[in-house]
N, C-alpha and C positions, 0 to 999 in steps of 0.2 A: 351844358357847362359843368365842369367838374366842381365838386365841393372844395377840393384842395388841389393846388398845383404847386409843387416845390421843385426848384431847379438849382443844383449846386450849393445847397445850404451848408455853410460852415460856421462854426462858432469857436472863438478863442477867448478865454477869460483872461483877466489881468494876470500878470506874471507868466504868461505864455502857456497856460493850461488849455490844451486843445480838447474840446468836447465833441465836435462834429466836423466831418470832413466830406465835402462834396456829396451830400445826400439829395437824391432826386426821386420823386414819385408823384403819382396822382391818385386821388380818391374820388370815387363816384358818389353822387348825391344819394341819400337814403340808404347808405351801406354802413357796415361796421368795419372799421379799419383798426387793426391791432398792431401795436408796437411791442416787439419782444427784444429782450437783451439782458445780459447779466447786469448786476449792480455796477453803476458807473459807466455803462456803455454809451449813454447819451440820450436815453429815452425821454426823461423828464425835461432835459434842455430843449429837445426838439418840440415837445408838447408846449412848452412855455413860449417858444418862438411863434408857433402857429396860433397860440392864444393871445398874442400881442404883449406878453409879459417880458419878453426879451427881444432884442434886435439881433439878427444874424450878422456875423462879421463879413461873410461873403454869401453870394447867391441871392435868390429871390423866391418869395413864397406868396401865393395868393390864396385867400380863404374866402369862399362865397363871392369871388370876383374882386375882393379888396386886397390891396397890397398890405401885408402885415406890418410894414415899417412906416408907410406914409399915410395910410387911411385907417388908423387904429380906432378912432371914435365911432365912425359908422359901422365898423365891423363888430365892435363890442356890443352893439345893440342887437346883434343877430346870433351871438354865441353865448354859451354858458360853460363854466369850468367847475369841476369838483376835484380839488387838489387832494393828493394823498394825505396831507396833514390836516384836512378839514375836520373839525370837531364841533359838536353842538354844545350849547350852554346847558349844563346839567340841571339848573334850577328853573329853566323855562319849560313850558309844556310843548309838546309836539305841535299843537295848533299855533301857539305864539310864534314859534320859529318862522313858520311859513307866512302867517299873517303880517308880522312886522316886516319881513322882507318884501312882501307885496307893497306895504306902505312906503318903504325905502325906495322901491322901484317907481313910485309916483302914483300908485292906484289910490282912489278915494276909498272911504271906509266901506261902503256897500260893495264896490268892485273887489276890494281886498278880501272881504268875507266870502264872496261868491267864488273867487279864484282859489282861495285856500281850501274851501270845501271840495271844489272840483279836483284839485291836485291830490288831496288826502284820500278822496274816494278812489281815484285812479290808482294810487299806490297802496290801497288797502290799509290806510292809516286812520281812517275816520273813527273807528272804535277805540283808538288809542289817543284821541285828540286832547283829552284833559290830563293825560299822564305826564309827569315830569320826565324829561329825557334820561335822568338818572335812573329811572325805574324801567327803562326800555332795554330790550336785548340789543346786541351789537347790530343785528340785521335791521331792526326797526330804526335805530339811530341813523344808520346809513341811508335808509329810505327818506328820513327827514331831511338829510343833507341834499340828497338828489332832488327832493321836492322843492327845496329852496332854489335849486338851479333851474328847475322847470318853469318857474314863474313867468319869465318873459316870452315863453313859447319859442325858444331858440330854434334856429334852423340847424345848428350844429352844436354838439355838446362834447366836451373833453372830460373823460373819466380816467383819473390817474389811480390805478389799482383800487377800484371801487369795492371789491369783495374781499380784500385782504383781511385775514383774521376771522372771517365769518365761518359758521358751520356749513355743511353741505346744503342744507335746506335754505339757509339765508343766502348763499351764493346763487342758488337756482332762482330765487325770487328776484334778485338783481338781474339775472339773465332774462327773465320774463319782462322786466321793465325795459331793458335795452331793446328787446325784440318789438315791444309795443311802440317804442319811439320810431324805429325804422319803418314800421308798417304805415305810419302817417307821414313818412318822408323825411324824418330827422336823420342827419348823419351823425354817427357816433365814432369818436376816436378814443381808443381804449388802450391803456397800458396794463399789463398783467404779468404775474409770475406763474400763473397757473396754466399749464399746457392744455388741460381739458377745457378750460374757459375759452382760450383762443381757438381751439379746434371746433368747439360748438358754435361760436359766435362770429368769427371773422369771415368776411367776404374776401378781404385781401389782408395780407400781413407783411410787415417790414421787420426784418431781423437786423439789428445793429450790433456790431462788435467793435469796441474801441473807437467809437465815433464814425465808423464806416458802414455802409450798406453791404451786408453779406448775402441777403436774399430779399426779393420783393416779388410777391405773387400770391396765389391761392394756397390754402392748406394742402390740397391734393398735389399741387405742383411742387411744394416743398418736400412732401414725402417722396414723390417720384424722383426728384433730383438726387436723393441720397442713394438710389439704387437698392434700397432695402426691399425685401420681398416678404410675402406671407409666410408665416411659420406655423408648423403644427407641433403641439406639445403633447407628449404621452407621459402620463404620470399615474402611479398607483394611488388609490384613495388613501388618505391619511398620512402620506409621506410629505417630507419637506420640499420646498421649492427647488432645492439643489438636486434632489433625487428625481430627475426627470430627463426625458429624451426630447431634444429639439431637432426638428427636421424642416428643411426648406424644400418643399416639393418641386420637382422639375416638370411634372406633367399631371394631367388629370388622373391618369392611371396610377401614378404613385400616391396621389391623395386617397384614391379608393383602397389601394392595397394597405396603406398605413392605417386607415380607419378600421379595416377588417382585422388587421393584426392587433390593434389596440383592443378591439372587442374580444378577440380570442384570449388575450392575456389579462382581461379584466381591468384594463386601464381606462382612465378618463382621457378623451381626445378633445383638445381644444385648439381653436385657431387664433392666431395672434397677428393681425395686420400691422403694417408699418405705422409707427406713431409719430406725432408731431415732436415729441420729446427727442426721438432718435434724429429727426431732421434738424432740430435745434442744435444738438450736440455736433452733428455733422458740419453745420455752417459756422457755429460759434466756437467750436473746439472744446466745449465743456458744458456742464449742466448749468441751468439758469441760476442756481443758488450760489455758484462760485463768484467770488469777488474778482473784478479785473484788476 
C-alpha cells in the first residue's frame, strides 16, 4: 500500500483564489517525498490538505489508507506535522518542551520521562536538556521542534521547510534525522527551497507551478528531462568565474583532448553535471526564489 495516493486534488479559496489544480501522485512508504515550487505555487496548501488541516475542493487523497476528508481523526493518530512557522517557547528548557508534549499526548509521568530521554538521545539533544531554548542555536531549536513531532512514533511526518535559516552543519544534521526516520520505515513529506536538500534526500519529487503539476518523478528523471548535458569547465587559477571556457563534450575522445589541452595550458579542468536547479528552472520557468 502506498503511504499517499492523491488523485485530481484541487483547492479554491474564498473569493475565487485558485491554489491547486488537478494534482495527482503517489508516495511509497518509507521514502522521502519532496515538494518543490516557487513562493505561492501551492506547496503548503497541498501539505495542509494531506495533513488534514484543509479540505480539497476537488479530488481525493488517501494517507496511510485513510481519506483525508472523511477519516481525519484516525489518520491524525498516525501522522505528525512540523509547520514552517513552528517556534519553541524561549523560556522553557529543551527537556520540558518534549516532556510536556508527551504528557499532552496522554503518556503517564514515567512513560513521558522515558520517551523524552529516548527522543533527546536519538536527536543528540540530551546534553542540552537543561538549557533554555533561548540559549540554543537555530539548529538545536529545530531539533527540539522535530523531537516534539516524533513523540507519537508517527508513520508519516510532514516537514515544511525544516532547515530554513540554518547553517550548513545544522542543515546536514536535519538531513541525518530524516534519513534515520526512513530507515525505520517512516515516510517523510518535505517542502524545501534548497535544491541541494531535495537532491540529497528525495526519492521522488513533485514540482508545482501556479498550482499545477509540472513534474513528478525522481531527481535523475528531472535532470534527464531537461536535456542538459555534462559540462567541462577550463579556467586559469586565480581568475574570475566569468573568465572561463565551458565545453559540452560530444564524445569520450573530446573529453580526453579537452583535459590534455587544459593541462598543457596550465588550466583547472572541472566537470559540471546537470543540476536539479537547472531542472527546476526548466519546468517552473524561473528560479525558486522568484515570487509567482
